[in-house]
C-alpha positions, -999 to +999 in steps of 0.1 A: -201+116-249-169+132-262-172+160-237-177+134-209-145+116-220-125+148-223-137+159-188-126+127-171-093+125-191-084+159-175-095+149-140-063+138-122-081+113-099-098+097-128-066+094-148-047+079-118-077+056-112-074+043-147-036+038-145-037+021-111-067+000-123-047-011-154-017-020-132-040-038-108-054-058-136-019-069-145-013-078-109-045-098-109-033-115-140-001-125-122-022-138-093-043-159-117-012-174-134+006-181-101-026-193-084-031-219-112+005-229-117+016-232-081+003-255-054-017-238-026+013-243-002+037-227-027+014-198-035+009-193+002+046-191+007+050-167-023+022-144-009+037-145+026+071-133+013+062-109-014+028-096-004+032-095+033+068-092+044+081-071+015+055-043+018+055-044+056+093-040+059+093-015+031+070+007+051+091+001+083+123+010+065+110+042+049+107+059+083+078+080+069+101+099+046+079+091+016+050+109+032+072+137+047+086+144+012+052+151-002+043+172+029+075+192+027+082+196-010+046+202-022+052+239-013+089+238-021+106+225-053+130+198-042+155+207-070+162+239-051+174+218-021+204+196-015+183+165-020+211+142-030+228+144+004+195+137+020+189+108-003+223+092+006+217+096+043+182+081+043+193+052+020+220+043+045+194+042+072+173+019+050+201-006+047+205-009+085+168-012+092+162-038+065+191-059+077+178-059+113+143-066+102+153-096+080+174-109+109+145-108+133+122-125+108+147-153+105+144-160+142+107-166+140+102-183+106+124-211+094+125-202+057+152-213+032+182-189+033+175-179-003+143-162+007+161-138+030+183-127+001+152-122-021+135-102+006+165-080+013+171-071-024+134-066-031+127-045+000+158-022-005+149-017-042+113-010-032+122+016-006+143+035-032+115+034-057+091+047-031+114+076-022+119+087-058+082+083-064+074+106-036+098+133-049+080+131-083+046+132-066+056+164-048+060+180-083+026+166-093+041+140-116+015+115-104+017+092-134+054+087-131+051+082-093+025+055-098+046+036-123+076+037-099+058+025-068+036-001-086+052-007-120+075-036-110+046-059-114+045-052-152+080-064-156+073-094-134+043-104-155+066-104-186+089-128-167+060-149-157+048-153-193+082-165-202+081-191-174+047-201-185+058-206-221+088-227-210+067-246-185+087-236-154+064-240-123+088-239-093+083-213-066+121-206-067+119-194-103+090-171-095+108-157-064+140-150-084+121-132-111+100-112-087+132-100-070+148-092-104+117-071-113+124-049-083+162-047-088+161-040-126+134-013-122+153+004-094+186+005-113+170+020-144+150+046-125+180+057-104+202+062-135+175+083-151+164+103-120+199+113-108+207+126-143+174+143-150+170+164-118+196+189-106+208+192-070+201+225-053+221+242-025+194+250+001+196+229+033+166+207+040+149+214+074+152+188+101+114+189+104+113+165+074+128+139+097+107+146+128+074+149+109+084+119+089+087+098+121+052+107+132+038+101+098+058+068+097+043+057+129+008+064+116+015+048+082+031+017+099+001+011+121-020+013+090+001-013+072+003-035+103-035-035+105-037-044+068-009-070+067-004-086+101-032-110+097-011-132+074+015-137+102-012-150+125-028-172+098+005-189+092+009-196+129-026-207+136-036-223+104-014-231+073-001-218+040-032-230+022-053-207+043-029-178+036-033-186-002-071-184+000-070-153+021-045-136-003-065-146-034-097-129-020-077-100-008-062-095-043-096-102-059-112-071-043-084-048-054-108-024-072-113-009-038-075-006-034-067+012-066-097+035-061-082+043-027-047+048-041-059+070-069-076+093-044-047+093-020-020+100-046-038+131-058-054+145-027-026+139-002-005+163-024-034+187-028-040+188+010-003+195+014-006+226-008-031+255-005-062+234-014-093+239+008-112+206+011-150+204+011-159+175+034-195+169+022-185+170-015-155+147-009-176+122+011-205+121-014-181+111-042-164+085-020-196+069-009-208+067-045-176+050-056-178+026-027-214+016-035-207+011-072-177-012-065-197-031-039-226-037-062-202-050-089-187-075-064-221-087-050-234-094-085-204-107-103-179-116-076-187-153-072-189-163-109-158-143-118-138-159-090-150-194-101-141-186-137-106-172-133-094-199-109-115-228-123-132-233-089-099-238-071-106-211-045-145-212-044-143-224-008-131-190+003-159-169-012-173-164+023-146-138+028-160-115+000-185-097+022-162-087+051-135-078+026-160-055+007-169-039+040-132-032+047-128-018+012-157+007+018-143+017+052-108+023+037-124+046+011-143+066+037-111+069+057-094+088+028-105+122+040-088+120+074-058+102+058-052+131+034-060+157+059-035+145+085-007+145+059-014+179+045-033+200+071-028+188+106-003+201+132+023+181+151+000+178+182-028+162+161-003+138+145+009+127+179-027+121+191-035+102+160-004+080+164-015+072+200-050+062+189-036+041+161-013+022+184-043+014+205-060+002+173-030-021+165-035-036+200-072-042+193-064-057+159-039-082+173-064-092+201-093-095+176-072-116+151-061-139+179-096-145+192-111-145+157-088-171+143-092-192+175-130-193+174-141-184+138-111-193+116-105-171+085-138-153+090-126-142+124-095-127+109-115-108+082-141-095+108-112-082+130-103-060+100-138-047+098-139-038+135-105-020+134-114+000+103-146+012+120-124+023+150-099+041+127-127+060+110-143+071+143-109+083+156-099+099+123-130+120+119-130+129+156-095+143+153-102+160+120-131+179+134-111+188+165-082+201+145-105+221+121-122+237+152-089+248+166-079+264+133-112+283+130-108+296+166-073+307+159-084+328+129 
């Protein structure tokens, strides 16, 4: 037993899995508190702003630089390069993109002006944290990277507990404190990071920008597929439906932190000199997916009823399609890590093209699904699109691997 514990404590994926799992549990705790304290309409509004718009615009503003950093600096120590000038340039681009995105959102959704301020501050802070987290991940500082990109929720839960103790239940209070959790974390991290890591003199290749744009397009299509459904649910249904959809989405996050644990470690490994073994990789992934699915099928319904006191029992029908999506996302990890670390520019361009087609199908399926089947239609559209992404992903991986073997 002791040997077993020592073995898994040294395994980076297992360690990151535990860390992300712990943070995910804290995030679930925040969802439980907010789900109980806020009305369904208010919780739907909160989810729409902080769980849909903030991560979507963050991905948009990053321009793929978070992924390009890992791809570029996994073989080259970033402290040998003039990374501070690069950081300032890309941060300026963030400000412009975020401002434009917030303006466009204001044209479509008539939210209170305060929410646009919250979104701007939260998104900019989140982009900076993601950028720094990627620099740390390139040096294999996986634990620190995870806490930077996901740790704001820990501070937020501390704030939520204070609100709970003082019986504050307004959505405005939660929104202010969620924004502060991003800002405070960003300021503290920047002060530490800029003092801790020296700036080198080597110029950074322009390929970090061009490859970043391709990876950005791929990553953005992934995020759009995962998040765009909320925009349509708001338009076709209401914030109550968004609340139920968000609760079930958060409820199955064990899939998410398993995915993130694998991605954080293996995307860096694939970018170095690691030689992947497809059969071994997939056998582990499928086993993980089956174990998580069995847990949800047995305990999902009673746990959901218990933690929300039956408030969201009517949405339990979403559990099956969401579990299917979780399994498909895990299986997709091999092509995802491969494209970041091993593929050439031509393969990245092909994958981006297929992903754009996938986004079109996703929008079409969501539109038809919501129209004829309600929330179940939105969930099933995700299943169909993730099947498509896996087919395309493995097709391109095998094609790229064949080209490499012929070139040797």
